[in-house]
KOLBATOR-993544 format. One record per residue (C-alpha): residue in three letters; x negated, y negated, z negated. Coordinates in steps of 0.02 Angstrom, whole numbers, padded with zeros to 5 digits, always signed. Layout:
REM KOLBATOR-993544
AlaXYZ...
//
This chain:
REM KOLBATOR-993544
Asp-10559-01397-03688Leu-10371-01384-03715Asp-10345-01357-03528Gln-10484-01227-03534Ala-10397-01138-03677Ala-10229-01141-03587Met-10308-01074-03428Gln-10397-00935-03522Ala-10235-00885-03607Gln-10157-00854-03437Leu-10309-00762-03370Ser-10306-00645-03519Leu-10134-00580-03467Met-10220-00496-03318Thr-10081-00506-03190Pro-10079-00586-03017Asp-09944-00706-03075Ser-10041-00759-03230Phe-10196-00789-03122Gln-10092-00903-03011Gln-10032-00999-03163Ala-10211-01013-03226Gln-10262-01081-03057Gln-10126-01214-03069Ile-10190-01266-03240Tyr-10368-01274-03173Asn-10315-01387-03030Lys-10178-01491-03110Gly-10217-01491-03297Gly-10093-01556-03424His-10186-01615-03579Ser-10295-01759-03524Lys-10253-01931-03455Ser-10068-01892-03447Tyr-09956-02006-03346Ala-09778-02022-03284Leu-09740-02056-03101Ile-09592-02172-03119Thr-09467-02225-02985Leu-09383-02391-03022Thr-09204-02412-02962Val-09249-02590-02909Gly-09424-02646-02860Leu-09540-02728-02986Ala-09478-02899-03037Ser-09656-02969-03040Asp-09837-02921-03011Ile-09919-02822-03151Lys-10101-02785-03187Lys-10190-02624-03230Gly-10176-02597-03417Asp-10020-02704-03442Gln-09908-02633-03578Ile-09753-02536-03525Leu-09626-02482-03657Gly-09489-02352-03648Lys-09403-02221-03754Asn-09404-02032-03768Ala-09253-01918-03770Ala-09231-01949-03957Gly-09229-02137-03934Thr-09402-02167-04010Gln-09514-02295-03928Val-09647-02229-03809Asn-09797-02338-03768Gly-09883-02338-03601Lys-09986-02446-03485Ala-09995-02478-03298Ala-10120-02363-03212Ala-10162-02493-03078Asp-10117-02664-03012Tyr-09942-02664-02936Glu-09859-02798-02831Ser-09681-02856-02856Gly-09554-02758-02756Leu-09640-02588-02775Gln-09525-02452-02838Gln-09647-02312-02883Ile-09774-02343-03021Lys-09893-02235-03121Val-09887-02259-03310Tyr-10020-02188-03426Tyr-09957-02132-03596Ala-10042-02212-03746Thr-10160-02103-03850Thr-10213-02103-04033Asp-10373-02051-04123Leu-10288-01904-04210Gln-10321-01744-04115Glu-10162-01659-04176Ser-10053-01798-04107Tyr-10168-01892-03988Met-10033-01887-03856Thr-09867-01798-03863Cys-09821-01790-03679Arg-09917-01642-03609Val-09843-01564-03453Gly-09941-01553-03291Ala-09958-01368-03247Leu-09951-01306-03426Val-09844-01159-03476Asp-09824-01220-03655Thr-09774-01400-03629Met-09743-01541-03753Thr-09614-01672-03704Asp-09578-01759-03869Gly-09681-01908-03816Cys-09622-01916-03634Phe-09508-02049-03566Val-09327-01994-03558Ala-09273-01937-03385Asp-09178-02097-03345Gly-09169-02258-03441Val-09247-02429-03455Leu-09430-02481-03461Thr-09491-02649-03524Ile-09619-02710-03398Asp-09699-02882-03414Gly-09560-02928-03536Lys-09422-02879-03413Glu-09308-02729-03426Gln-09302-02617-03273Ser-09201-02458-03245Tyr-09289-02301-03183Val-09271-02116-03150Tyr-09396-01974-03143Asp-09409-01786-03173Val-09485-01746-03343Ala-09542-01573-03285Thr-09624-01622-03120Asp-09667-01807-03132Asn-09771-01797-03290Lys-09946-01757-03231Ala-10128-01765-03284Asp-10265-01868-03203Arg-10414-01774-03279Thr-10432-01592-03229Ile-10569-01462-03237Ala-10564-01450-03048Gly-10587-01638-03033Phe-10755-01628-03120Ser-10819-01543-02964Thr-10709-01608-02823Gly-10760-01785-02867Ala-10946-01745-02878Glu-11000-01823-02713Lys-10946-01999-02762Lys-10990-01984-02945Met-11157-01895-02934Arg-11232-01908-02760Asn-11188-02064-02663Gly-11061-02173-02753Cys-11143-02219-02918Lys-11271-02349-02971Gly-11406-02220-03008Cys-11360-02097-02871Pro-11415-01971-02827Tyr-11434-01893-02998Pro-11584-01774-02998Asp-11506-01625-03086Phe-11353-01630-02975Met-11466-01636-02823Asp-11549-01474-02877Phe-11378-01392-02868Tyr-11328-01481-02708Asn-11490-01430-02623Tyr-11472-01250-02679Tyr-11288-01220-02640Gly-11277-01343-02496Thr-11116-01427-02550Asp-11058-01558-02676Asp-10911-01457-02744Tyr-11006-01294-02769Ala-10923-01268-02939His-10748-01290-02870Gln-10786-01174-02724Trp-10852-01041-02843Val-10697-01048-02954Glu-10572-01056-02811Ala-10654-00908-02722Ala-10644-00810-02884Phe-10460-00853-02906Glu-10422-00801-02726Gly-10534-00647-02728Thr-10634-00708-02577Gln-10816-00751-02544Thr-10908-00917-02553Ser-10996-00996-02404Phe-11148-01071-02491Asn-11316-01096-02408Arg-11388-00981-02540Gly-11329-00904-02703Gly-11169-00839-02625Ala-11040-00732-02715Asp-10919-00605-02640Phe-10776-00589-02764Arg-10688-00461-02653Gln-10798-00336-02745Tyr-10713-00372-02912Gly-10545-00332-02987Leu-10454-00445-03107Glu-10574-00402-03250Gly-10728-00465-03161Arg-10640-00614-03086Glu-10576-00667-03257Gln-10756-00679-03318Val-10825-00779-03172Ile-10677-00899-03179Lys-10670-00937-03364Lys-10859-00950-03378Gly-10883-01036-03210Thr-10768-01179-03259Val-10878-01215-03411Tyr-11053-01172-03349Leu-11032-01249-03175Asn-10892-01380-03178Ile-10908-01448-03354Leu-11095-01435-03384Met-11138-01542-03233Tyr-11006-01668-03284Val-11085-01682-03456Ile-11249-01724-03372Arg-11158-01847-03259Glu-11086-01940-03410Leu-11259-01958-03485Glu-11325-02024-03319Asp-11177-02141-03306Ala-11219-02207-03480Leu-11394-02246-03418Asp-11323-02332-03264Asp-11219-02446-03375Cys-11357-02486-03499Glu-11415-02669-03505Ser-11591-02687-03572Gln-11615-02785-03733Ser-11428-02817-03747Leu-11341-02791-03914Thr-11169-02845-03853Asn-11144-02785-03674Asn-11168-02597-03689Tyr-10992-02541-03734Asn-10967-02451-03568Ser-11135-02366-03586Val-11099-02300-03761His-10923-02250-03709Ala-10990-02143-03566Trp-11118-02067-03684Asp-10984-02023-03811Glu-10880-01941-03675Gly-11030-01835-03627Val-11043-01778-03808Cys-10859-01735-03811Phe-10860-01639-03648Tyr-11008-01540-03715Thr-10923-01502-03880Gly-10735-01507-03856Ser-10600-01542-03983Ile-10573-01364-04043Glu-10745-01363-04127Gly-10683-01483-04260Val-10790-01607-04355Asp-10915-01482-04427Gly-10954-01398-04261Val-10950-01222-04332Thr-10806-01117-04269Ser-10778-00955-04176Asp-10645-01013-04054Gly-10727-01159-03964Lys-10717-01153-03775Leu-10857-01262-03712Leu-11047-01274-03710His-11073-01305-03896Gln-10989-01140-03935Leu-11087-01050-03799Ala-11253-01104-03876Asp-11196-01041-04046Lys-11144-00873-03974Arg-11307-00845-03882Cys-11415-00893-04031Gly-11338-00748-04126Asn-11393-00632-03986Phe-11569-00701-03973Arg-11607-00748-04155Thr-11621-00933-04117Cys-11494-01003-04241Gly-11527-01127-04379Glu-11635-01282-04386Glu-11793-01178-04366Gly-11721-01066-04230Thr-11759-00904-04323Ser-11588-00852-04390Leu-11450-00739-04324Asp-11303-00847-04377Gly-11249-01026-04401Met-11269-01169-04278Ser-11396-01141-04141Lys-11561-01233-04144Ile-11513-01298-03973Asn-11361-01384-04048His-11461-01450-04195Asp-11586-01524-04073Leu-11454-01591-03954Phe-11353-01678-04088Asp-11510-01761-04153Met-11536-01822-03976Phe-11354-01871-03951Ala-11365-01980-04106Leu-11532-02052-04053Gly-11469-02091-03878Asn-11314-02176-03946His-11424-02289-04052Gln-11541-02326-03907Leu-11398-02374-03791Ser-11313-02479-03924Ser-11478-02572-03948Gly-11511-02596-03762Glu-11663-02481-03767Cys-11625-02416-03593Ser-11797-02344-03550Ser-11803-02249-03714Ala-11627-02181-03686Arg-11681-02119-03514Gln-11826-02025-03593Thr-11707-01948-03718Val-11592-01886-03579Arg-11738-01808-03486Gln-11785-01715-03646Met-11606-01657-03672Ile-11575-01584-03499Pro-11683-01426-03520Lys-11590-01385-03681Phe-11426-01367-03587Phe-11496-01225-03483Val-11567-01119-03625Pro-11401-01028-03659Met-11383-00997-03471Ile-11552-00910-03468Gln-11511-00813-03627Gly-11346-00756-03552Thr-11427-00702-03390Leu-11559-00602-03483Arg-11431-00521-03598Tyr-11323-00458-03457Ala-11472-00406-03351Tyr-11519-00291-03494Lys-11340-00230-03518Val-11319-00185-03334Asp-11493-00106-03319Lys-11507-00011-03483Leu-11335-00003-03566Gln-11228+00056-03420Gly-11142-00110-03400Gly-11003-00114-03270Glu-10902-00244-03176Val-10874-00359-03325Glu-11058-00360-03373Asn-11112-00390-03193Ala-10986-00532-03180Glu-11048-00615-03338Gly-11228-00601-03283Ala-11187-00670-03111Val-11103-00827-03177Phe-11240-00862-03304Ala-11367-00847-03165Ala-11265-00959-03050Ala-11275-01096-03181Val-11466-01099-03187Leu-11527-01032-03019Pro-11534-01204-02937Lys-11652-01266-03074Val-11764-01114-03050Tyr-11759-01132-02860Ala-11816-01313-02871Ile-11976-01249-02955Ser-12000-01079-02875Pro-11891-01013-02732Ser-11977-00844-02757Ala-11926-00831-02940Ala-11749-00886-02897Gly-11739-00753-02762Ile-11788-00617-02885Ile-11658-00672-03012Tyr-11521-00688-02882Asp-11556-00518-02802Asn-11542-00435-02973Met-11394-00534-03040Lys-11281-00569-02891Val-11099-00517-02885Ser-11092-00333-02841Ser-10981-00182-02864Asn-11139-00074-02868Pro-11275-00182-02944Ser-11459-00137-02945Thr-11533-00235-03089Asp-11710-00234-03156Phe-11708-00332-03318Val-11898-00339-03326Ala-11906-00423-03156Val-11774-00549-03209Lys-11864-00586-03373Asn-12033-00608-03288Ala-11959-00721-03155Phe-11884-00835-03287Gln-12044-00837-03391Ser-12142-00894-03239Val-12045-01059-03237Tyr-12017-01094-03422Ala-12154-01226-03433Ala-12095-01316-03276Leu-11915-01311-03338Gly-11971-01392-03500Ile-11927-01248-03616Thr-12029-01126-03718Cys-12025-00942-03765Ala-11968-00995-03938Asp-11818-01086-03863Ile-11760-00924-03781Gly-11803-00798-03918Gly-11777-00612-03891Leu-11624-00499-03872Trp-11583-00434-04046Phe-11515-00260-04085Asp-11419-00253-04249Gly-11428-00062-04250Thr-11616-00061-04278Gln-11634-00237-04349Asp-11760-00271-04215Tyr-11771-00331-04036Tyr-11720-00218-03893Glu-11873-00137-03817Gly-11941-00248-03680Met-11835-00396-03735Glu-11947-00462-03873Pro-11986-00648-03871Cys-12125-00690-03752Asp-12286-00764-03819Gly-12288-00923-03718Ala-12399-00866-03577Ala-12313-00896-03410Leu-12315-00748-03291Ser-12351-00781-03108Val-12227-00750-02971Gln-12284-00736-02790Ser-12260-00897-02691Ala-12216-00996-02848Asp-12255-01182-02839Glu-12403-01241-02943Asn-12302-01376-03029Ser-12314-01329-03212Gly-12210-01475-03277Asn-12220-01541-03453Gln-12179-01450-03612Leu-12024-01516-03695Lys-12065-01636-03838Leu-11939-01627-03977Ile-11873-01786-04057Thr-11809-01773-04235Ser-11678-01884-04309Phe-11625-01910-04488Cys-11444-01939-04440Val-11340-01805-04353Thr-11168-01876-04316Met-11020-01788-04236Leu-10941-01919-04124Ala-10753-01937-04105Met-10677-01805-03990Phe-10587-01847-03831Ser-10463-01725-03754Leu-10530-01629-03604
//
């Protein structure tokens, strides 16, 4: 989420140059999995293994700890060294460069000096400004999707990813969306296309900063949960470290580090914060989902399930963990539906302009593939009303009815969504009251009604340690 925050800071400056800088941060990062690309003056004295300790010093002469990023044979002169991290968010790693504007170099290796590698001292040189990079980027969550979600993993293809792949027709749909928005061009999807030539910087800012979270990061959260299931060994109490680690990373990518340990803040950048924002609009906050403030019911439910899944994986209860994931997935899409409905109403009834159309379009893009997998007709209605346009024609009632027609099959309820609240009258906007649970029909909709989501309660809600995004 720190890369997300840095990118958004540049976007907010609203200049072509700042958009280019934001694009660099999106593609190259700077906060996560930082490494130095080191050139040794003489080749490696001996073979080293991935993870072997490498020691050096910073410009102040203080020791800097690192480790080999891969296996390297003797004689090689260029090696990649990951910087060591700590569990303290404020100082987890003090070499942050990449494409960042506000860099931190206190913890970087000095520009030229000596590294201790496999007990031997070796001289090196490198450029602090250009050779300190980041291996984890927001773009990478999408550009690596084919191998990590469709055809290169133990449990591939992952079902939720396949809904998006089948709808958009490409593995890196999220990356293509964001890059087209940065460039002000149009996508080339099979369906669900977006023509960002119709937007100025204001609209493009919205579809970029929200697209990176709702498209890139959300699917990667789901991927981490699926990866945890792939690594789970049934009935094992000792061999599920990798499974739990992947699960914890999914929690962290959902929440981010800015949220803090209590999970209640106004400046979070990721999905946890989105759910809390939308619950205030739809009166679905609190443990009962009937309040206008506080943590969203979605987050209360999800963190019960995160804790439950962690326990199940740690205990080798793989089948039970899989059921928990399947119950969690619909929850992730509730704020996307709420956001789409909110901006459908704003554009239709409150004279919303480019910004409101852009926000509605990106919310819709994040859930349309799930709707399409159930009812192509309903998805078509939502897309036609919410697509990127400089002159939108939006019917909020049509959008609302189309969503309601697939709630049961999606595994969500009317109570999950709530209704759009108007503070001015202390009541719901007319026509945006909560539905009563009866699904409306949409022409050509599939008959698959799905199963209603069954909630699992837990008596322990634990915020897991945050990893840097």
